[in-house]
N, C-alpha and C positions, 0 to 999 in steps of 0.2 A: 582535546577538541572541544569547541563550544557546541552546545546542543543547537542543531540547525533547525529553523523554522521549516515545516513541511506543510505543503498544501496538496489537495487531491483533486484530480480532474472531475468535472460534473458528470462525466459518463459513468464513473463508478458509483456516483449517488443514484443515477437513474437505475444502475444495476441493483443496488441494494433495495430500492423501492419496488423492483419488479414483482416480487412475491406479493406485496400489498396489492399492486394494480391487478394481478391475476385473480385476486379474491374479491376485487370491486371495492376495496377499502380506501378511504380518503387518505391522502399523504400529508395533508397540511398539519395535523396535530402532531405527527412525528417530526416533521420539519421544525415545527415550533419548539418542541422539546430540545432539539439539537441547536437551535438559534440559527437555522438556515433560512435565508429569504426565498420564498417559493419562486420569485422572479428569476433567480439564478437558473432554474431548470430550463428556462427558455433560451439560455445563452450557451451555444456549444463550447465556448471557450472558457466558461466560468469555472471557477475552482472554490473549493471550501478548505478550511483549516483541518489538519489532522485531528484536532480535539473535536471539532464539529462532526467529522466522519465517524470517530469512535463513538461520540455521543449518540449519533443517529443509530449505529449498530446496537448500542446497549438499550436505547429506548425501544427499538423493534423488538429485541429479544425479551425484554421485561414485559411489554404491553401484550405481545402475542404468546408468551410463554413458549417461545419457540427459537431455539439457537440456530435453526436453518432459516429463519426469517421469512417463512411462508414459501420456500422454494422447493420444498419436498412434498409428497402426497399427504403425509401426516406430520404434525409438529414434533420436533426434536426438543423435548422438554428441557427446561433449565436444569443444569446439572450433568447433561449428557457429555459435554466435552471434558469435564472433570473426571467422569468415569471412564471415558476413553484413555485419557492421559494417565489416570491412576493404574489402569490395567497394564501399563508398560513399565511402571516402577518395579525394580527388582529383576527386569530382564537382564540376562547375562551379556547379550550383545544387542547392537542396534538392529540386526536382523530379526532377533527374536522379538524385540520391542515393536518392530514394524508389523510382524504378523499378528501380535496381540492387539495392536491398535486396529488392524483391519478386521479381526474376529469380532472384537467388541462393538466397533461401528456397525457391523452387519446385524448384530443383535437388536440394534436400536431403530432401524428403519428398513424400508423394503425397496428403495428406489435404486440404490447404488452400492455396488461392491468395490471395495479397496483391493487392488489385485497387485501383489508384488511381481515385478517384471525384471527380465535380465536381458541384456543386449551386449555381447562381447564383454569389454572391461567395465560397463556400466551396469548399475542396478536402478530400478525405478519403482514408482508407485503409481498405478493407473486407476482410472475411473471406469468401471464397466456398469452400464445402466441396464436395468432389467427390462425396460421397454424401448428398445433400440428405435422403433418407429416414432416415439413420442420426441418432440423437440423440447429439450431442456433449456432453460435460460442460460445464455452465455454466462451471466454472473455466477450461476451455480457452479460451473466448471472453474471459474476463476476463484471463487471463494474456497471451495474444497481444495484445490490445489495448493492454494496459499496457506490455508490452515493446517494441513498435514504436512507440508513441507517445513513450515516454521516449528511444528510440534516435534518432528523428527530432528531438526537442526537443534532445538532445545535438549532433547533427549541425548543427542550426541556430543553435548557439551558446548553449544551455543552457535556453531558455525557448521553448515552443511552445504558447500558451494555446489550450485546446480550446474550441471553440464548441458542441460537442454530442458526446454518445456515444449510439451507437444499439446495441441488443442484440436479436439474433435469437431471443429467448426471452421468456417471461412474467416479470413482475416476481417475483424470488425473495423468499423470507421475509427474507433478510438485506439487501434493498436499502436499508434505513435506514442501512447502513454504507458505501454507495457514495460518499457525498459527498467524503470525503477521499481515496479512491482514484481516483475519476473526477470531478474537480472542474469539472463543467459541467452543463448541462441534460441530462437522461436520457430516452431514449425506449426503451421495451421493446415486444416483440412486432413488430419490424421485419423486413424482408425479409433484410437482412444485418447483422451486427454491424460497426460502424465507428466511427472518431473523426474528427471535423471540425475544420478550422481555417481561418483567413483565407487564401484563395487567393493573396493578394499575397505570402505567405511563401514560396511556391514559388520565387520568383526570388531568395531569400536566397542569398548566396554561402557554400559550405561551406569553412571555413578549418581544419578539423581535420587533423592529421598523424598520423603513426605513433607519435610520442611521446605525443601526447594520447590516442591510442587505447589505448596500453598503460596508461596511468593510469586510463581509463575502465573497462577490462577487469579491472583489479586488484580493483575492488570492483563488478563488474557486476551481481551479484545484487541488492545493496542499491540500486544506482543505478535499477534498473528496477522493483522490486516494493515499495518501502517508500514509503508516502504522504509528501508534503511539504505542510506547511501554507503556503498562499499568500494566504489572506485577511488583509490588512494590519492591520486594527484588532484582529482576534482574536490574532494573532501578537504585537502590541504589549502587549496585556492579559496574555497568558501570560508574556511577557518580564519585564513589571513584577512580576507575582506571584512569578516565580522569583528575581528580583533581591532582593526584599524578605523572602525566607525568613529566619526562621520566622514572621515578622509577620502574614502572610496578611491583607492590607489589604482593607476593604470596597469596595463599589462607589463610594461618595462619595470615598474616599481615592485610589482608583485613577484616577477621572476627574479629580481635581485633579492628580495626578501626570502625567497625559497632557494637561493644560491644556485640557480641555473640560468642559462641564457634565455632571451626572449624566445629564439627559435626552438630550443629544447621544450620550453613549456608548452608552446603551441603544439609541437609535435606529439607530446605526451597526452595532452588534452584531446587532440584529434583521435588518438588511438583508443581513448574511452568515449569516443562518440560526442564530444562537445567541444566548446571553445570558451575562451576567457569571456567574451562579451555575453554569450549564452548563460554562463554561470552567473556573471554580475546581474543580468536581467532577471534570471530566475530568483536570485536571493532577493533583489529589490521587490520583485512581485511577491514573493511569499512573505516577506517582512511586512509589506503594505497590507496584504490580506489578514494576517494575524493581528496587526495593530489596529485596523479598521474594526475587527470583530471584538477586540479585548479592550479598546479604549475609546475616549471622545476626542482624540487629538485632532485639532483642526487640519484641514487638507493642506494649507499653507505650510504649517509646521512639519507635517509628515513629507511634503515635497522637499523641504529643507534637509530633513533627516536622511532621506534616501538619495541626496546629491543632485536634485533637480534645481534649475535656475528659478522656476516659480511654480505655483499651483496648476496653472494651465498646461505647462510642459509635462508635469506629473499625470495629470488626468488624461491627456493624450496618450501617453506611454501606457498607462494602466488600461485604457480601453483597448488599445492595441494588443496588450498581453491576454486579456480575459474576454473581450467583446462587451464589457460591461462597465458602466460609470462606477468610480470608487464608492460613491454614496450608497449604491445598492448593497454594498457589503457591511453596512452598519448593522449591528444586531437587530434583527426584526425588519431589515430593509428600509429604514428611515433614511432619508436624503442627508448628505452631509456637505 
């Protein structure tokens, strides 16, 4: 498979900045470090590249010396995540590793306890906050669930399919963007925020060692917060579209290349909650955002690269996808 371009909804950027805002700190210096135009924050449909999102996370951690990026009552000093992960190395099973992770995290801060859970054939890890009456930022729930789910997945060999994600808050306006970040059934308004998985996985042997941990930590921010496409048919369609650039084959040609009928491909994509046109538009949108941020390609040339008749057609489509003109996505927000 080709490495797919990934973009992140601006709602998650707002979430990542919520700790700064709670402290009354200016966001612009951090956005500048990440190459994100402040104007994008005003557009509900805007997106940033995965590289920008990770860069923002890293600059927040480094400048604040806080791996919780201002979301907890006191900083989680740099190296805390490494300490939590290292505590699980050498655990006999994933269950033991999970309990070690929970215990070590509890030693580092006072706000939230990681609570192992059981529900029939499912095991889970929940977030129990010490001050239930305090309203914790939605992004704190999102971040902690994502971080500890991905950590346990890594400890368990790389994959830990989630059976369900629970959230202890009402469905937010950006819930439509959750599917790629939390790829499982979602339940909002629950007693605790938690992720659930097959309890049989608790008996998995942890085979990670110090060398593997160093490799994981070298790109830890990307490993835990960047979504990964796991729907098989969708991934194959995107892969085919990328491999045939700049041809941009239609549905029938793509189905033929994948050795299925058009109806079968449509049905399988629908089962994954998407469609051929949606995948094509998402790929073109993500490629455009990445190219606009990483190059000075003229808009006319980019329009041709993405299969549009002309620059005007591309700009109309791009504004429909993101609510923002493509020139705003130039690094630093310069027009293009």
